[in-house]
N, C-alpha and C positions, 0 to 999 in steps of 0.2 A: 501493500500498499506505498501510496506518493501522497506528503504533504508538501504544499506550496506556502511557505510564509514570506508576507511584504513587510519590507522594511527592516533594519537592523539597528532600530536602539534598543535599549535597555528591555521593552514590553517584549519586540521581536524576537531579541537573541535570546530573551528567559524560555520563550514559548518553542521557541526550535531547539535548547538542548533538553529540554523534557522531551516534546514530540517525539526525538531521536533515536530515545530507549527503546521505541516500541516501532516505529516507523523509520521509511525513507525520505528524508527533509531537505529540501532545496529554498534557500535565503533568496529574495530576488528583491535587490533596493538599487537605490541609485548613492546612496550615503554610507558611510560604515565608520566606527570608532569616532576621530577626532573633529571627523564631518556633522556628528551628529550632537542633534540635542541633548543626550545624555549625557555625554563626555564631558559636556559644562558646566552641569548643572552642580549646586551648592552639595546635594547628596545625603540632607538630613534624614534621618527616619523620624515624619513628624506626620500624622496623618492630622488632617484641620475637622473638625466637626459639623463643617459645611459640605465636605465633600459626598457624592452622591453615586449605589451603582444601580443596580435591576432590580435588588431587592432592599427591604431596611438593615439587612444586617449584612449584604455583601462585605462592604469598603472593611468593617471590622474581622471579617473570615479571612479577607485578603491580606490585611495587615497582620494578624498574628502567624498566618502560614509563612509571610514576608520572615516577620520579627526571626521566629524559631529558624527560618534557613539561612538569615546572615548570624545568627546568634552560635550556630552549628559552625560554621565557616570559621568563625572566630578561635575556636576552639584549637582551629591546627593555623600556629604558628605560621609555617608556610605559606598555606593554601591561603588566609588572611594578608599575608604582606602582599604577594602576588595580585590577589583581586583589591587593594588599598581600603578592608575596611576596618576599623577601629571603631571600641567603645569610646565614649565619649562623656561627659558631661557637662551642664552646663548651666545655664541661667533663662529662663524667659520671666520679663521683666511687663507689666502690664502699668497702664496710667486710670485704668477702672479697678480700685479692689474688689468689688461685688463679682467679678469676673473667676475670682480664686478658686472657689471654692467649687464650682463647676468644671473648671480646670484640668483641678488635681483629681480630680473623681475622675475623669474621662484618662490621661494620660496613666492613672495607676493601671489600665485595662493593657496597658503594653511595656512599660517603662519600669525603671526599679530606682530607687532610691528620693523618691517621689515625695517632695514637702514642699511647704511653703519655708519662704526663709524669713530669718530676724529681721529686725530695725535696725542691729545691728551691720549684716547684710547688703539691708537696703542703702546703707547712707553711704554705701562704699561707693556706690553708682551716681555719678550725677544727674541733675534732674527732676521734675516732678513726678516721681514712680511711686506709687500709690502701695505699690506691694509685687511680688514676684515668687515665681516655682525655682527650685531646685531637681536638677532629677536627669537621669543615665541613658543616654541612648545611640543609635549606632550610625556613624557616617561611614557613605559608602564613596569614592574617590572614583569617577565615572572616568576618568579618562588611563586607570589601571584596571577597573572592575569591566568596561566592556572589549576591551583586548582579552582578558580573561577566559569571558564567557565564548567569544571566537575561535581563539585557540582549541577550548574545549569541544566547540561545535566540529571542528577543523579534524582533531585529533581523532573523533569518533564517527568520521568517515561523512559529514557534511557536505553537500553541496553549494556552493556560493555562483549565482549570478548577477552583475552588475549590469542594472539596465532600468531605466525609469519604464513604472508601468503607469499607462495612462489611461487604461479601463479594466474590468476583471473580466470582460470580453476575451482578453489575449490569454487569459487565464484556461478557460473553459475545453474540458476535452483534454488537459496535459494532465491536472492532477483530479487526486480523489479528494480531496480537501484544501481548500485556500485560508489560512487565516490570515486577517489582514489586520496589520499592525500599522498603519501607516500614517497615524496622527495626523497630522492637519491635512494630508493630502484626502483624508475620507469624506472631505465637502464634495471630490470631484471623482472620488473613483463608490464611495454609498451614497452620493447624492444627499447628504446631509449638512442639512443646514445648520446644525445646532452644536456643529462642530465652528470655534472661533480663536483666534490666536490670542495671547495672553501673554506679552513680551515681558522680557526678565530682561534685568541687565545686572552684573555684578562687576567687583574690581576685583585681581588677584594679586592678593602682596607676600613676600617674607614677611612673617612677622613670625619665630618660632618661639617668641616667649609665650606667644598665646595656646592655651593648652584648653579652656575650657570653651563652647559654645555659648553665644548672646544671641536673645531676640526681645526685640524691644516694637513697640506700635509701627504702623504706617510702613510696613513689609522692611525693617531694619531685624539684618543679622550677621554675627560674625560666626564664621564656620571655620573653624581651625581639618586639614585635609592631610593627608598624605606627606608634600611638601612645600602647600601654600598655605593662604589662607584668605575664604572666600567671602567677601562685603557685600552685601546686597542693600535692599533691591527693588526692582519694580513689579507691580504686575495694573498689566496697563490691555486693557480688552480691547479687541480689534485693531490691534496694531500690527500693521507688516513690517516697521520700522525693522529693520535688522543692523541697522548702525550705530556706532557707541556715540550716543547721546550727551553733551558735555553737562549741562544741566543738570542731568541727572546722577551723573558722574560725581559732581560738585555737591548735590543733596544726599547720595550714598557717604562719601567720607566726611560730610557735616556730621549725620545722624550716626555712624557709627562709632567715629572719635569724642563725640558725646557721651555713649555710651564707655568707651575704652579710652582714653585720651594716649595713654602709649603708642597708640595703631596713629599717631603722626610723626613717629618715626618709621613707619614700614616703607618698603620698597615695594613700588607698583611695578608685577612682572606683566601681566597683561589685562585688558577690559574683555567685557565677551558681552554679546547677545542673544537672546534665541528665544523661540516665538514656541510658549508651549501650545499643547492641541488641549483646550477648553471645551467639556461640557456642561450641560447644566446637570446628564449625568452620566456617567461613562458607560459604555455601551459595549455588552460582554455578550452577546449572543449570537445561535445558530441561524444561519439562514438557505432556504434551498432556492435556487434560481433556474430560470431555464431560459437559453441563449440558444438562440441559433439550433432549434432542436436539439440543444447537447445540454447535460445537466449539471451544473456548477454547484457544488457544496461549500457555505463558506461560514466561517467565522469570524465575527467582527471584535477586536480587542481593541478601544482605542477611546480617547477622550479624557485620560489622567490628569492633565492640567499639570500640574505642582506638584503630583503625587507618582507618578511614574516611578519613581523609583523606590520611593516606602511601599506602593503594592504591585510591584512587580512580579515579584516570585507566586503570592499569592492568588494573581489574578490569572496565569500563564498555569496554573493548579488546574483551574475553573478551567482554562481552554481545551486543555488535553480532555476534560471529562467530556465536555460536548463534541472535539473531534471522534472521542468512541464513542457517541450516541448516533454520530451522522453516519458512520462508518457500519457500526450495526443496522442502517436502514439500506446500506448499498445491497441493491440484487446481486444474487449468483454470480450471472454473468456479465455485470458493470467490469470496467477496462480496473485491469490492476495499476 
């Protein structure tokens, strides 16, 4: 049985690696590794309460599965190092103290060491913060994790085709199932008007003294990774601007330095812009299409927005389940 996965970002690669345990898998994509959105993302494991899936508990299930996966990888020092996965503790600062209890209860579902920070700790941060939460999570360096997954896929016999897919019709009759992890291109390939870009901008700096992560209001974050620290960010809906915006960069720098003033001494390594594929509800479902008399079995898995890294492994597990169900519907005389 042959499977095609469209897209080589973290969603596509996670699906491909899991599917190839049982099927012949081909990845068709026009961007790989550092060309993809996933490579430049901040990479922190953090689920937003506003993220919605096809079922009321989808996001929580995917999150738990992904967290188990990354935690198991960290138990292997060699594998964790190659994949760029590390455990990091840090602070989530809020301007509205009434949010604390709800946020703490939500975070405890995934993380450990979750607690409200003390008044003494709070006073260490400049600004008018009214409260904060300390917790431990995982940060995944996409620039290492994507090549790690790609090497795993290739070493297990996977096939790569560098190609831009302009229509699902191009794949009809060639594969038993097509897994659509095309991100923003779903607007074209799946005729999905609900998918929109959510522009993010990040500054990467050398600041080896930063050992904790920090989150503030206005999408402000400081995330230590393998070799650099990511300073962010922006959340601009319906913006297709992939150029670095100087005003955004100045705002990010000012907000991050207000939380951790020592960042003023950091050296800028690069600035990055990515368009996250946002959808009001993440689309993870199967579909059977009839194209020119040929049946095309499709599993759609896209629209994760800023939670692609966090939900990647869990949503890929459910993708495998949907592929299994489609395979079970195949007639004996269908193409192998």
